[in-house]
Every structure is written in C-alpha cells, then in structure tokens.
C-alpha positions as CSV (number, residue, x, y, z in Angstrom):
1,M,-0.1,0.0,-0.5
2,S,1.3,3.3,-1.1
3,L,1.9,6.1,1.8
4,F,-0.3,8.2,-0.2
5,D,-3.5,6.0,-0.6
6,P,-6.3,8.4,0.8
7,E,-7.4,8.3,4.0
8,R,-9.3,5.2,5.7
9,S,-13.1,5.1,6.0
10,T,-14.1,5.4,10.6
11,E,-15.7,1.9,9.9
12,I,-13.5,-1.1,10.7
13,P,-13.9,-4.4,8.4
14,G,-14.8,-7.3,8.9
15,R,-17.1,-5.7,11.9
16,R,-20.4,-4.3,12.3
17,H,-19.4,-1.6,14.7
18,R,-18.2,1.5,14.2
19,A,-14.8,3.6,14.9
20,P,-15.0,5.2,18.7
21,L,-17.4,7.5,18.9
22,A,-14.3,10.6,19.9
23,E,-13.0,9.7,16.1
24,R,-16.6,9.3,14.3
25,M,-17.2,13.0,15.3
26,R,-14.0,14.6,14.8
27,P,-14.4,18.0,12.9
28,R,-13.8,17.8,8.8
29,T,-14.0,21.7,8.5
30,L,-13.0,24.5,10.2
31,E,-16.6,25.3,10.9
32,E,-17.0,22.1,12.3
33,F,-13.9,22.8,15.0
34,S,-14.5,24.0,18.4
35,G,-12.2,26.2,20.8
36,Q,-9.1,28.1,19.7
37,T,-10.5,31.0,18.4
38,H,-7.1,32.7,19.7
39,L,-6.2,30.9,17.0
40,L,-8.6,29.9,14.5
41,G,-11.0,33.3,15.0
42,S,-11.6,35.4,12.3
43,G,-8.4,37.3,11.5
44,M,-6.3,35.6,14.0
45,P,-2.9,33.7,12.5
46,L,-3.8,30.3,12.4
47,Y,-7.2,31.2,10.6
48,L,-5.6,33.8,8.2
49,Q,-2.6,30.8,7.8
50,I,-4.7,28.0,6.3
51,V,-7.4,30.2,4.4
52,N,-4.2,31.9,2.5
53,D,-2.8,28.4,2.4
54,D,0.4,29.3,3.2
55,A,2.9,26.4,3.4
56,A,4.8,26.8,6.6
57,S,5.8,24.1,8.7
58,L,4.0,23.7,12.1
59,I,4.3,22.8,15.8
60,F,0.6,22.6,17.7
61,W,1.4,22.4,21.5
62,G,-1.7,21.7,23.8
63,P,-2.7,19.3,25.9
64,P,-4.4,16.2,24.8
65,G,-8.0,16.1,23.0
66,V,-7.7,19.6,21.9
67,G,-7.9,19.3,17.9
68,K,-4.2,18.9,17.4
69,T,-4.7,16.1,15.0
70,T,-8.1,17.3,13.8
71,L,-6.5,20.7,12.5
72,A,-3.3,18.7,10.5
73,K,-6.5,17.1,8.7
74,I,-8.4,19.8,8.2
75,I,-5.5,21.8,6.9
76,A,-4.4,18.9,4.7
77,K,-8.4,18.7,3.3
78,V,-8.3,22.3,2.6
79,T,-5.6,22.9,0.9
80,S,-5.5,19.4,-0.9
81,A,-2.6,17.7,0.1
82,S,-1.7,14.3,1.1
83,F,-1.8,13.3,4.2
84,I,0.5,11.2,6.3
85,E,0.0,10.3,9.7
86,F,3.6,9.2,11.6
87,S,3.6,8.5,15.4
88,A,6.7,9.3,17.2
89,V,6.2,6.6,19.4
90,L,6.3,4.0,16.7
91,S,8.7,5.0,13.7
92,G,12.9,5.6,13.4
93,I,15.0,7.1,11.3
94,K,14.7,4.4,8.5
95,E,10.8,4.8,8.7
96,I,11.2,8.8,8.7
97,K,13.6,8.8,5.4
98,Q,11.0,6.3,3.7
99,V,8.4,8.3,4.2
100,M,10.3,11.1,2.7
101,V,12.0,10.0,-0.3
102,E,8.4,9.0,-1.1
103,A,7.1,12.7,-0.6
104,E,10.0,14.1,-2.4
105,K,9.0,12.1,-5.3
106,A,5.8,13.3,-5.3
107,A,6.5,16.8,-5.1
108,E,8.5,16.3,-8.3
109,F,5.3,16.0,-9.5
110,G,3.0,18.5,-8.5
111,S,1.9,16.9,-5.1
112,R,1.9,18.3,-2.4
113,T,2.5,16.7,1.1
114,I,1.7,17.2,4.7
115,L,3.4,14.9,7.2
116,F,2.0,14.9,10.7
117,V,3.7,13.7,13.4
118,D,2.3,13.1,16.7
119,E,4.4,13.3,19.4
120,I,7.1,14.6,18.1
121,H,8.8,15.6,21.5
122,R,9.1,12.0,21.5
123,F,11.9,12.0,18.7
124,N,15.6,11.9,19.8
125,K,17.5,14.6,18.4
126,A,19.4,12.5,15.5
127,Q,15.5,11.9,14.5
128,Q,14.0,15.7,14.3
129,D,17.2,16.6,12.5
130,A,16.5,14.0,9.7
131,F,13.4,15.9,8.9
132,L,15.7,19.1,8.8
133,P,16.7,18.8,5.1
134,Y,13.0,18.0,3.4
135,V,11.3,20.8,5.5
136,E,14.2,23.4,3.8
137,R,13.2,22.2,0.2
138,G,9.6,22.2,0.6
139,S,9.4,18.2,-0.2
140,I,7.3,18.4,2.6
141,R,4.6,20.7,4.6
142,L,5.6,19.0,8.6
143,I,3.1,19.4,11.3
144,G,3.9,18.0,14.5
145,A,1.8,17.8,17.9
146,T,3.3,17.8,21.4
147,T,2.0,18.2,24.6
148,E,5.4,19.1,26.0
149,N,7.3,22.6,26.1
150,P,8.8,22.8,22.1
151,S,11.1,25.1,23.7
152,F,12.7,22.2,25.7
153,E,11.4,19.2,23.7
154,I,12.5,20.2,20.0
155,N,16.0,21.0,18.7
156,A,16.5,24.4,17.5
157,A,17.1,24.0,14.1
158,L,13.9,22.7,13.5
159,L,11.7,24.6,16.1
160,S,13.1,27.8,14.0
161,R,12.0,26.3,10.6
162,C,8.3,25.8,12.2
163,R,5.9,28.4,13.4
164,V,4.5,27.0,17.4
165,Y,1.1,27.4,18.1
166,T,-0.2,26.9,21.6
167,L,-3.8,25.3,22.1
168,R,-5.8,25.8,24.8
169,A,-7.9,23.1,26.6
170,L,-11.2,24.0,25.6
171,E,-13.9,25.3,27.8
172,Q,-16.8,23.8,29.6
173,T,-19.2,25.3,27.2
174,E,-17.7,24.0,24.1
175,I,-17.0,20.3,25.5
176,L,-20.8,20.6,26.4
177,A,-21.2,21.5,23.0
178,L,-19.9,18.7,21.2
179,L,-21.5,16.5,23.7
180,E,-24.9,17.4,22.7
181,R,-24.1,17.6,18.7
182,A,-23.1,13.6,19.7
183,F,-25.8,13.1,21.6
184,S,-28.2,14.1,18.8
185,D,-26.4,13.3,15.6
186,A,-27.7,9.5,14.3
187,E,-25.4,9.0,11.5
188,R,-22.2,9.8,13.4
189,G,-22.9,10.5,17.1
190,V,-25.5,7.8,19.2
191,G,-28.5,9.7,18.3
192,G,-29.7,6.7,17.0
193,L,-30.0,5.0,20.1
194,G,-33.0,7.2,20.7
195,L,-32.1,8.2,24.2
196,V,-32.9,11.1,26.1
197,A,-30.2,12.7,29.0
198,D,-31.4,13.9,32.4
199,E,-30.7,17.3,32.7
200,G,-27.3,18.3,33.8
201,A,-25.9,14.7,33.3
202,L,-24.3,15.9,29.9
203,E,-23.1,19.0,32.0
204,M,-21.4,16.0,34.2
205,I,-19.2,14.8,32.1
206,A,-18.0,18.2,30.6
207,S,-17.2,19.2,33.9
208,Y,-15.0,16.0,34.4
209,S,-12.8,16.2,30.9
210,S,-10.6,19.0,32.2
211,G,-11.1,20.3,28.9
212,D,-10.6,17.3,26.7
213,A,-13.1,16.3,24.4
214,R,-12.1,13.0,23.3
215,S,-12.2,12.1,26.9
216,A,-15.4,13.6,27.4
217,L,-16.6,11.2,23.9
218,N,-15.2,8.5,25.1
219,A,-17.0,9.0,28.6
220,L,-20.3,9.7,26.3
221,E,-20.1,6.6,24.2
222,V,-20.0,4.3,27.0
223,A,-23.1,6.0,28.8
224,A,-25.1,5.8,26.3
225,K,-24.1,2.3,25.6
226,L,-24.4,1.7,29.2
227,T,-27.9,3.3,29.0
228,A,-29.3,0.9,26.1
229,D,-27.4,-2.5,27.1
230,R,-29.4,-1.7,30.2
231,G,-33.0,-1.3,28.1
232,E,-33.3,1.9,29.6
233,A,-34.4,5.2,27.7
234,T,-32.6,7.8,30.2
235,L,-29.1,8.7,30.4
236,T,-29.4,9.5,33.8
237,D,-26.8,11.1,36.4
238,S,-26.0,8.2,37.8
239,I,-25.2,6.3,34.8
240,A,-22.9,9.4,33.3
241,R,-21.3,9.0,37.0
242,E,-20.4,5.3,36.6
243,A,-19.3,5.8,32.7
244,L,-16.8,8.4,34.2
245,Q,-15.2,6.4,37.2
246,Q,-12.8,9.2,38.0
247,R,-12.3,12.9,37.3
248,V,-9.8,13.5,34.2
249,L,-7.0,15.0,35.4
250,L,-4.0,16.4,32.9
251,Y,-0.6,15.6,34.7
252,D,2.5,14.5,33.5
253,K,4.9,14.4,36.3
254,K,7.9,14.6,34.0
255,G,6.3,17.5,32.5
256,E,5.1,21.0,32.1
257,Q,2.1,20.5,34.2
258,H,4.3,18.9,36.9
259,Y,6.1,22.1,37.4
260,D,3.6,24.4,36.5
261,L,1.2,23.1,39.4
262,I,4.2,23.4,42.4
263,S,4.5,26.9,40.8
264,A,1.4,27.8,41.8
265,L,1.6,25.7,44.8
266,H,4.8,27.9,45.9
267,K,3.5,31.1,44.2
268,S,0.2,30.9,46.3
269,V,1.6,30.2,49.6
270,R,4.5,33.0,49.2
271,N,1.6,35.8,48.5
272,S,-0.5,34.2,51.3
273,D,-3.6,32.6,49.7
274,A,-4.1,29.7,51.7
275,D,-7.1,28.4,49.2
276,A,-5.7,29.1,46.5
277,A,-2.7,26.7,48.1
278,I,-4.5,24.1,49.6
279,Y,-6.5,23.9,46.3
280,W,-3.1,23.5,44.2
281,L,-2.0,20.5,46.8
282,G,-5.2,18.9,46.2
283,R,-4.7,18.7,42.5
284,M,-1.3,17.5,42.6
285,L,-1.4,14.9,45.2
286,A,-5.4,13.8,43.1
287,A,-3.5,13.5,39.8
288,G,-1.1,10.9,41.4
289,E,2.2,13.2,42.3
290,D,4.7,11.6,44.7
291,A,3.7,13.0,48.4
292,M,7.3,13.3,49.2
293,Y,8.6,15.6,46.3
294,V,5.5,17.6,47.3
295,A,6.7,17.5,51.2
296,R,10.3,18.2,50.2
297,R,8.9,21.0,48.2
298,V,7.0,22.4,51.6
299,V,9.5,22.0,53.7
300,R,11.6,24.3,50.9
301,M,8.9,27.0,51.0
302,A,9.0,27.4,54.8
303,V,13.3,28.8,54.6
304,E,12.7,30.6,51.6
305,D,9.6,32.1,52.3
306,I,8.7,32.0,56.4
307,G,12.5,32.4,57.3
308,L,13.2,33.6,60.4
309,A,9.8,36.1,60.5
310,A,8.3,32.3,61.7
311,P,11.1,30.2,62.6
312,E,8.6,26.9,63.6
313,A,7.6,26.5,60.3
314,L,10.4,24.8,59.5
315,N,9.4,22.1,62.5
316,L,5.9,21.9,61.1
317,C,6.7,21.0,57.7
318,L,9.3,18.9,58.7
319,S,6.5,16.6,60.6
320,A,3.9,16.9,58.2
321,R,6.8,15.3,55.8
322,D,7.2,12.1,58.3
323,A,4.1,12.2,59.0
324,M,2.8,11.8,55.3
325,H,5.7,9.1,55.1
326,F,4.3,7.2,58.5
327,L,0.8,7.3,57.6
328,G,0.8,7.3,53.2
329,S,-1.8,7.8,51.3
330,P,-4.6,9.0,52.0
331,E,-4.4,10.4,55.5
332,G,-0.4,11.6,55.7
333,E,-2.0,14.1,53.1
334,L,-3.9,16.1,55.8
335,A,-0.6,16.6,57.8
336,L,0.9,18.5,54.2
337,A,-2.6,20.5,54.1
338,Q,-1.8,21.7,57.7
339,A,1.1,22.5,56.6
340,V,0.7,25.0,53.4
341,V,-2.3,26.3,54.8
342,Y,0.2,27.2,58.2
343,L,2.6,28.1,55.9
344,A,0.6,30.7,53.6
345,L,-0.7,32.3,56.7
346,A,2.6,32.7,58.4
347,P,4.4,36.0,58.3
348,K,7.2,35.7,54.9
349,S,10.1,37.2,55.0
350,N,13.0,35.8,52.3
351,A,15.8,38.0,54.3
352,V,17.7,34.6,54.6
353,Y,17.3,33.5,51.1
354,K,18.7,36.8,49.8
355,A,21.4,37.0,52.4
356,Y,22.4,33.5,51.4
357,N,22.3,34.5,47.6
358,A,24.4,37.5,48.5
359,V,27.1,35.5,49.7
360,R,27.1,32.8,47.2
361,A,27.6,35.7,44.4
362,D,30.7,36.9,46.8
363,I,32.3,33.4,46.6
364,E,31.8,33.1,43.3
365,S,32.7,36.5,42.0
366,R,35.7,37.3,44.8
367,P,39.5,35.9,45.1
368,A,39.0,33.0,48.3
369,E,39.1,34.8,51.4
370,V,41.7,33.7,53.8
371,V,40.7,33.3,57.9
372,P,42.1,36.1,59.8
373,L,44.4,35.1,62.1
374,H,42.8,36.0,65.2
375,L,39.8,33.4,64.3
376,R,42.2,30.4,63.3
377,N,43.0,27.4,66.0
378,A,46.4,27.4,67.5
379,P,46.7,23.4,68.4
380,T,50.5,23.4,68.1
381,R,53.3,25.5,68.9
382,L,54.1,26.4,65.7
383,M,50.3,27.8,65.5
384,K,51.2,30.0,68.4
385,E,54.3,31.5,67.3
386,L,52.9,32.6,63.5
387,D,50.2,34.5,65.7
388,Y,47.3,31.9,64.9
389,G,44.5,32.9,67.5
390,K,46.2,36.1,68.5
391,E,43.9,38.6,69.9
392,Y,40.7,36.3,70.1
393,Q,38.5,37.8,72.6
394,Y,36.4,35.2,73.9
395,A,32.5,36.5,73.7
396,H,31.3,35.1,77.5
397,D,33.9,36.9,78.9
398,V,33.1,40.6,77.5
399,E,30.1,42.8,78.3
400,G,26.9,41.9,76.5
401,K,28.7,38.5,74.9
402,V,29.5,40.8,72.2
403,A,33.3,41.6,71.4
404,A,34.8,44.3,69.2
405,M,36.7,42.1,66.7
406,Q,35.9,41.7,63.1
407,C,35.2,37.8,61.4
408,L,34.7,38.8,57.9
409,P,38.1,38.6,56.2
410,K,39.6,42.0,55.6
411,G,38.2,42.1,52.1
412,L,34.8,41.5,53.7
413,Q,35.0,43.9,56.1
414,G,31.8,46.1,56.9
415,R,29.4,43.7,54.3
416,R,26.0,43.7,55.3
417,Y,24.2,40.0,54.1
418,Y,21.3,39.3,56.1
419,E,18.8,42.5,56.2
420,P,16.0,41.3,58.8
421,T,12.3,42.2,57.7
422,G,9.7,43.7,60.2
423,E,7.7,40.6,59.5
424,G,6.7,38.5,62.4
425,R,9.8,37.3,64.6
426,E,11.7,39.1,62.5
427,K,11.1,42.1,63.7
428,L,12.7,41.0,66.9
429,L,16.1,39.9,65.1
430,A,16.2,43.2,63.7
431,Q,16.1,44.8,67.3
432,R,18.8,42.5,68.1
433,M,20.8,43.0,65.6
434,A,20.6,46.7,66.3
435,E,21.8,46.3,69.9
436,I,24.4,43.9,69.0
437,A,25.4,47.0,66.4
438,R,25.5,49.1,69.6
439,L,27.6,47.2,72.1
440,R,30.4,46.6,69.0
441,E,30.7,50.7,68.3
442,A,30.8,50.9,71.8
443,K,33.7,49.0,72.3
444,S,35.8,49.7,69.0
C-alpha cells in the first residue's frame, strides 16, 4: 500500500460497529471545529495561514484532546495535500527516510504532502534532524503535535523552521456543545439509540473532562451504551457518573504540568493565599504526584519564603513530611494540607534566602579570602608562634557577650548580608541586630 493512499474510512472492516465516537465526531471542516478561537477566529493567525494556503511548517503545542490531529487533517483537506500520519512512538529514522523519499518523489509531480508527526517530542535529536533538509526544500510540510514545551523538547534547528501555535484546553461550554451534538447526531453520534438525557448528565461529563474533548466523547459513548444495554431510555446522572469512574486530571509527573502546578502552589503560599495553596496541593495529590516530592518542596517554602519571620514553620513542615511518610496516603495528605495552610498564613521573609544568595555571589565572584589569624585555632606551638588565635576575644568574657573584633575577612569587612524584615519574629531579630551593633561600636 502506498503511503499516499486516501484516508481510510472510520468503518472497521469485518465488524458491524464503527470507529470510536471520538473518531466519528472528529470535525471535518473549520466550521465544525470547536475552541481555539484565539487562533482560528476571523483574522487570527492560524486561520489566516490556513485560508491563505501558507505552506509553512507548524508545531501544535497543547494538552490532549484539544484538536491537534484534527487541525492537521483539516489543513490537509483545505489545501488539497496528501496526509501522512506518523507516530513518534512507533517510528525511527529508517521509516522517516522512507517517507521523505516518497514525499520528494511526489513533489516532483506537483503533489503536496503534509507529514503529521504525533508526539514529535518523543523523537531524539538525530531523528528530528532527519526532517530538516526536506522541510527546507519544501518537499514536505511538517506539522508536529506535542504536549510538551517545544522550547525544551524540539531541537532549535527544527523549531526555527516551524511556527508554533499553542492550543488551549477546551472550555466546559465548548465540551458541552460537542457532547450535545454527538448525543443528537444519528449518523455519526449516538443519536440513533433514541435516548434522552437527564438535565445535568451531559454537563457532568463535560465538567469531568478537564478540557479534553476525546475523554468527554469516550465517556459519553460508554454512558450511552450502558443505558441502551440496560434497556433504559434515559441517560441519568448516576449512569454518567458510572461511565466517568474518575475525573480526568491533566498531569505529567515529568512534564510541564508538573512544574506548572508546583509553581502555582509555591506562589500561592508566597502570596499568603491559603485557599489557592490548598487547592493546588489537592490537584497535585489527586493527579498522583509523589507526596514526598511535595513534602520536600513544602520544606523548601518554609526556609525560602517564611524564614526567620516564623522559624517554627520549618519544624512544622518537617513534621508534616514525617507524618506523610509514616501514615501514607490518604491520611498523611492532611498533614501536608496543614503545613501548606500554615505557610500561607505565616508572616513572610526571604531575608535569609537573599543573604545566602549574596554570600554565594561573593564567593563566586571574589578571590577566596583567608581566615583572619585571630579566628584560627592554634593547637600547636608553631601555630601560636605564627600568631594563630592571637587577639581572639572570647565573647562570653566580655560585657553584653559581644566582642569588638572583626569576623569577616579583610576584603569583606563591613559587608551586610542579612537584612531582617519587620515581619513576625524578624522584627525582634532586627532589634537584636541593632543592639549588637551598638555594643560593638561602643567597644571599638
């Protein structure tokens, strides 16, 4: 079979039933397509590129079930191009080169080819580089789909030759419109079953889909079949719930969603928003994130954003980590929730964080300063003869427990790293630092 044979029907040969509902309801035109109005609305960039038959290669970046493959197929249809669907999971360089050779031959006869590569981020650098000469010569028009950030997963040479469009998760209203269309469509949808739906049943499916049209349509198909198989005429809320099993949560423990959600949690804590913080914590744990990873990050928040304004926060977070380890899920999750709420409501200070960063910057940018002689130990006679420890002042023997001697190396004397805020306990620490400065100045 040639790589350029027409698209196959959604009917499954030798079987009486058709392709899955999500495949049958796949939009065939831009007018049928739902969502992505920021790209496909009148006058928007991708819409203009399609209607103007701009042959530039594309990368579609977005979560599952938002129409990346569908858009590629629509573009092929609008531009009368041959469409080759290529999976990065199943194919290697050998297959890439075979497709490229056939596409180049077809181009010599005026035939245009769109090569759609699903999950293009799974190709390694060598595999991605194999596309470059053919994209540059215009032998193919590459359309890649990825759920991962192209900046990190697609090599710069290929990325510079493509336009990147970011697709968004569908709104609940957009998902609901798709479900209603599939529910009533007797030809492509489940309308032929003659069912009615309880008020709110389709809305429930839409709300549980997390913006994934494919997931929503799959759930609708299961719910419709359950209803029909039981000899019932109404798709009820309870049947919809049974079909859903569990809300779909978009999450990739190693991908961008992982970093987006932990970032949202950390920034909510930093901004003293307890409600948002506990929500993002719940999202991560419900999606299957490693609870001990979350615990480690919560401990980091305690030292980075709370610091000495509420020094007990660190102990509380370490206790929450231990409780999570001891109890496991789901019981231990409550300890993490307690820690997150406390951190959000605690007074905030990043003074120690800033001080340590300033210290590291000095260490990296300045010569290694020698330890002053008076701060060195002198366990041997020779060291004493070399003035190790000479003029050292034992703080416990002086008034106020503060000696006048310098403890920073000569090149850094007078440097101030730690600047306490007026928040929480740090207000008292600022007063103590001022008192120490007065004592030291009086003795100098």
